[in-house]
C-alpha positions as CSV (number, residue, x, y, z in Angstrom):
1,M,85.3,185.9,-164.2
2,I,85.9,185.1,-160.8
3,I,89.1,185.7,-159.3
4,R,89.8,183.4,-156.6
5,P,92.4,185.2,-153.9
6,R,95.3,183.2,-153.0
7,C,95.5,183.2,-149.3
8,K,99.2,182.2,-147.3
9,S,97.9,183.4,-143.9
10,N,94.6,184.5,-141.9
11,Y,92.2,182.1,-143.8
12,I,89.6,180.0,-143.4
13,L,88.7,176.2,-145.2
14,I,84.2,176.8,-145.9
15,P,83.0,173.7,-147.2
16,N,81.2,174.2,-150.4
17,A,77.8,172.4,-149.4
18,L,77.5,175.6,-146.8
19,L,77.8,178.0,-149.1
20,N,75.3,176.0,-151.8
21,D,72.1,174.8,-149.2
22,K,69.6,176.4,-150.6
23,R,67.8,175.5,-147.5
24,L,69.6,178.8,-146.1
25,S,69.0,182.2,-146.7
26,A,72.1,184.5,-147.8
27,D,72.3,186.0,-144.3
28,T,72.0,183.0,-143.0
29,R,74.7,181.3,-145.2
30,A,76.8,184.9,-144.3
31,M,76.3,184.3,-140.4
32,L,77.6,180.8,-140.6
33,A,80.2,181.7,-142.6
34,L,81.7,184.5,-140.4
35,L,80.8,182.2,-137.4
36,F,83.1,179.8,-139.0
37,S,85.9,182.1,-139.0
38,K,85.9,182.3,-135.4
39,P,88.8,180.4,-133.0
40,K,87.7,176.8,-131.6
41,G,87.4,178.8,-128.5
42,W,85.3,181.6,-129.4
43,Q,82.1,181.7,-127.5
44,L,78.9,182.7,-129.5
45,R,76.4,185.3,-127.7
46,P,73.4,186.7,-129.5
47,R,73.8,190.3,-128.4
48,P,77.8,190.6,-129.6
49,L,76.6,188.6,-132.7
50,R,73.7,191.2,-133.4
51,K,76.6,193.5,-133.7
52,L,79.3,191.8,-135.9
53,L,76.8,191.0,-138.2
54,S,75.9,194.4,-138.7
55,R,77.2,197.2,-141.6
56,E,79.3,200.1,-139.4
57,G,77.2,203.1,-139.0
58,E,74.3,201.5,-139.4
59,A,71.6,199.8,-136.6
60,E,72.6,196.3,-135.8
61,V,70.6,193.4,-137.2
62,G,67.2,192.9,-135.5
63,W,66.3,190.4,-133.3
64,T,63.4,189.1,-135.5
65,R,66.3,188.2,-138.1
66,L,68.6,187.2,-135.7
67,R,65.9,184.3,-134.7
68,R,65.2,183.7,-138.1
69,M,68.6,182.9,-139.3
70,F,68.9,181.2,-136.3
71,S,66.0,178.6,-136.7
72,E,67.4,178.6,-139.9
73,A,70.7,177.1,-139.3
74,T,69.3,174.9,-136.6
75,A,66.9,173.3,-138.6
76,A,69.5,172.4,-141.1
77,G,71.6,170.9,-138.5
78,Y,74.3,173.6,-138.6
79,M,73.5,175.2,-135.2
80,A,72.8,173.2,-131.7
81,R,71.9,175.0,-128.3
82,S,72.1,173.4,-124.8
83,W,68.6,173.1,-123.3
84,K,69.7,174.5,-119.6
85,Q,71.6,177.4,-118.7
86,Q,74.3,177.2,-116.8
87,H,74.8,177.5,-113.6
88,E,78.1,179.5,-111.7
89,Q,78.8,178.9,-107.9
90,N,78.0,182.0,-106.7
91,G,74.3,181.8,-107.7
92,T,74.2,183.6,-111.1
93,W,72.8,182.4,-114.5
94,G,76.0,181.3,-116.9
95,K,75.9,181.3,-120.3
96,Y,74.2,178.4,-122.6
97,E,76.5,176.2,-124.9
98,Y,76.1,176.7,-128.6
99,F,77.5,174.5,-131.5
100,V,78.2,175.3,-134.7
101,G,79.7,173.6,-137.3
102,M,79.3,171.3,-140.4
103,P,75.7,169.0,-139.5
104,D,77.4,165.7,-139.0
105,D,80.3,167.6,-136.4
106,V,77.8,169.3,-134.6
107,L,76.0,166.0,-133.9
108,R,79.5,164.0,-133.0
109,A,80.4,167.5,-131.0
110,V,76.5,167.0,-128.8
111,Q,77.3,163.5,-128.7
112,K,80.2,163.9,-127.2
113,E,79.2,166.3,-124.6
114,N,76.2,164.2,-123.7
115,V,74.5,167.9,-123.7
116,E,70.8,168.3,-123.6
117,L,69.5,170.1,-126.5
118,A,66.8,172.7,-126.7
119,P,63.8,171.4,-128.4
120,Q,63.5,171.4,-132.4
121,S,61.7,170.5,-134.5
122,C,64.3,169.7,-137.6
123,G,62.9,169.1,-140.5
124,A,59.9,171.0,-140.3
125,R,60.7,172.7,-143.6
126,Q,61.6,170.0,-145.9
127,D,60.1,167.3,-147.7
128,Q,57.7,170.1,-150.5
129,P,58.0,173.3,-150.0
130,R,55.2,175.6,-148.4
131,A,54.5,177.7,-151.6
132,E,54.3,174.4,-153.4
133,N,51.4,172.8,-151.3
134,D,49.9,176.5,-150.5
135,F,49.5,176.5,-154.5
136,T,48.0,173.2,-154.6
137,N,45.2,174.4,-152.2
138,H,44.7,177.6,-154.0
139,K,43.7,176.0,-157.4
140,E,41.3,173.5,-155.6
141,R,39.5,176.1,-153.8
142,T,39.6,178.6,-156.8
143,S,38.4,175.4,-158.8
144,K,35.3,175.2,-156.7
145,K,34.3,178.9,-156.1
146,T,34.6,178.8,-160.0
147,E,31.9,176.5,-160.4
148,L,29.8,178.2,-157.8
149,I,30.1,181.8,-159.9
150,N,29.3,180.4,-163.1
151,E,26.2,178.3,-161.6
152,S,22.9,181.1,-162.7
153,P,21.7,183.2,-159.4
154,S,18.2,181.2,-159.9
155,S,19.7,177.5,-159.9
156,P,18.5,175.9,-157.5
157,R,21.7,175.0,-155.9
158,I,22.7,178.5,-155.7
159,Q,18.8,179.6,-153.8
160,T,19.7,176.6,-151.4
161,L,23.3,177.7,-150.9
162,R,21.1,181.3,-150.3
163,R,18.5,179.7,-147.9
164,D,20.9,177.9,-145.7
165,Q,23.4,181.0,-145.3
166,R,19.9,182.9,-144.0
167,E,18.1,180.7,-142.5
168,P,19.4,178.1,-139.6
169,S,18.6,174.6,-140.0
170,I,15.6,173.6,-138.0
171,E,15.2,169.9,-136.4
172,A,13.5,168.1,-134.4
173,G,10.7,171.0,-133.9
174,E,14.1,173.6,-132.1
175,R,16.7,175.8,-134.3
176,S,20.1,174.5,-133.7
177,V,22.7,176.3,-131.3
178,Q,25.4,177.4,-132.9
179,R,28.9,175.9,-131.6
180,R,30.4,178.8,-128.7
181,P,34.2,179.3,-129.6
182,E,36.6,177.9,-127.1
183,R,38.1,179.7,-125.0
184,P,41.7,181.2,-125.4
185,E,42.9,179.5,-122.5
186,V,41.9,176.0,-124.3
187,V,43.8,176.9,-127.3
188,Q,46.7,178.5,-125.9
189,Q,46.5,174.7,-124.3
190,R,47.1,173.2,-127.7
191,V,49.5,175.9,-128.6
192,A,52.0,175.2,-125.6
193,V,51.8,171.5,-126.1
194,R,53.1,172.0,-129.5
195,L,55.8,174.3,-128.7
196,G,56.9,172.1,-126.0
197,S,56.8,169.2,-128.8
198,G,54.3,167.1,-125.8
199,D,55.7,168.3,-122.6
200,A,52.9,171.0,-121.6
201,E,54.8,172.7,-118.8
202,T,58.0,173.5,-120.6
203,G,55.7,174.3,-123.7
204,W,54.0,177.5,-121.3
205,L,57.0,178.5,-120.2
206,L,58.2,179.3,-124.1
207,F,54.9,180.6,-124.7
208,G,55.2,183.0,-121.9
209,A,58.9,184.0,-123.0
210,L,57.1,185.4,-126.3
211,S,55.5,188.9,-126.9
212,P,51.8,189.1,-126.1
213,S,51.2,189.8,-129.6
214,H,53.5,186.9,-130.7
215,R,51.1,185.1,-128.4
216,D,47.9,186.4,-129.7
217,Q,48.9,185.7,-133.0
218,L,49.4,181.9,-132.6
219,T,46.2,181.9,-130.6
220,A,43.9,183.6,-133.2
221,M,46.2,180.9,-136.0
222,E,45.3,177.5,-133.8
223,R,42.0,178.7,-133.9
224,Q,41.5,178.7,-136.9
225,G,43.9,175.3,-137.7
226,R,46.2,177.3,-139.7
227,L,49.0,177.1,-137.7
228,G,51.6,174.8,-139.1
229,D,55.0,173.7,-138.0
230,A,56.6,175.8,-139.6
231,E,55.0,178.6,-137.8
232,V,55.8,176.8,-134.4
233,V,59.4,176.1,-135.0
234,D,59.9,179.9,-135.7
235,A,57.6,180.9,-132.4
236,R,59.6,178.0,-130.6
237,S,62.9,179.5,-131.7
238,A,61.6,183.7,-130.9
239,A,61.3,182.3,-127.0
240,I,64.6,180.6,-126.6
241,L,66.1,183.5,-128.3
242,A,63.7,185.7,-126.3
243,Q,65.1,183.9,-123.0
244,T,68.7,183.9,-124.0
245,S,68.3,187.4,-124.7
246,G,67.9,188.5,-121.0
247,R,64.4,187.0,-119.7
248,G,66.0,184.1,-118.2
249,G,69.2,185.2,-117.3
250,R,72.5,186.7,-118.8
251,L,74.0,185.9,-121.7
């Protein structure tokens, strides 16, 4: 049984559409509900927000988790952030401007303020879920593998496959030369272009804001052809949040 509280003061109205939005994880919905409870002039700062989202007496919410929540909220349209950081008259770096609200309200506010937003590939996780695509591909690969397993080891096709794997192909009397792997900088250039939504200069700035291990992971995934749009969105959000957290100036 649900017992709804009857509040006459100190309460807010939260649309059911937000609380039931299955594009968002439970902690992202809770973060947005918390932000909705703040007054209109309240300034969002990632570092203090980590503390607000944490349970009293326990460690603060980690940056990785916060990046993921920001990425989900931005992709769904509940959050937007200015691309440029404000510059104070005394020469110091100021704050970024965040917009938080229902998607239509955020869009109107951004248009009214005429703010250039940080690049985001919204909608990358919509349409078919990744799990569904992954399952389909897995079934296709499994069926092909099963055909080979069911064949006799002495069958002509299996013998041909084994011979091809054992000996390099010979054409025009010369052994074929294996293709050399791409240099890391060539692969990273492609990653940077994708991070910058086509702008390589912006992409390299975002790529450089990531941790070395994260850069190596993206490079390896791009080299193997496994870097999808969802990973690019997450990496872009991680880079932007890393800049926000102090690498590009104070919050």
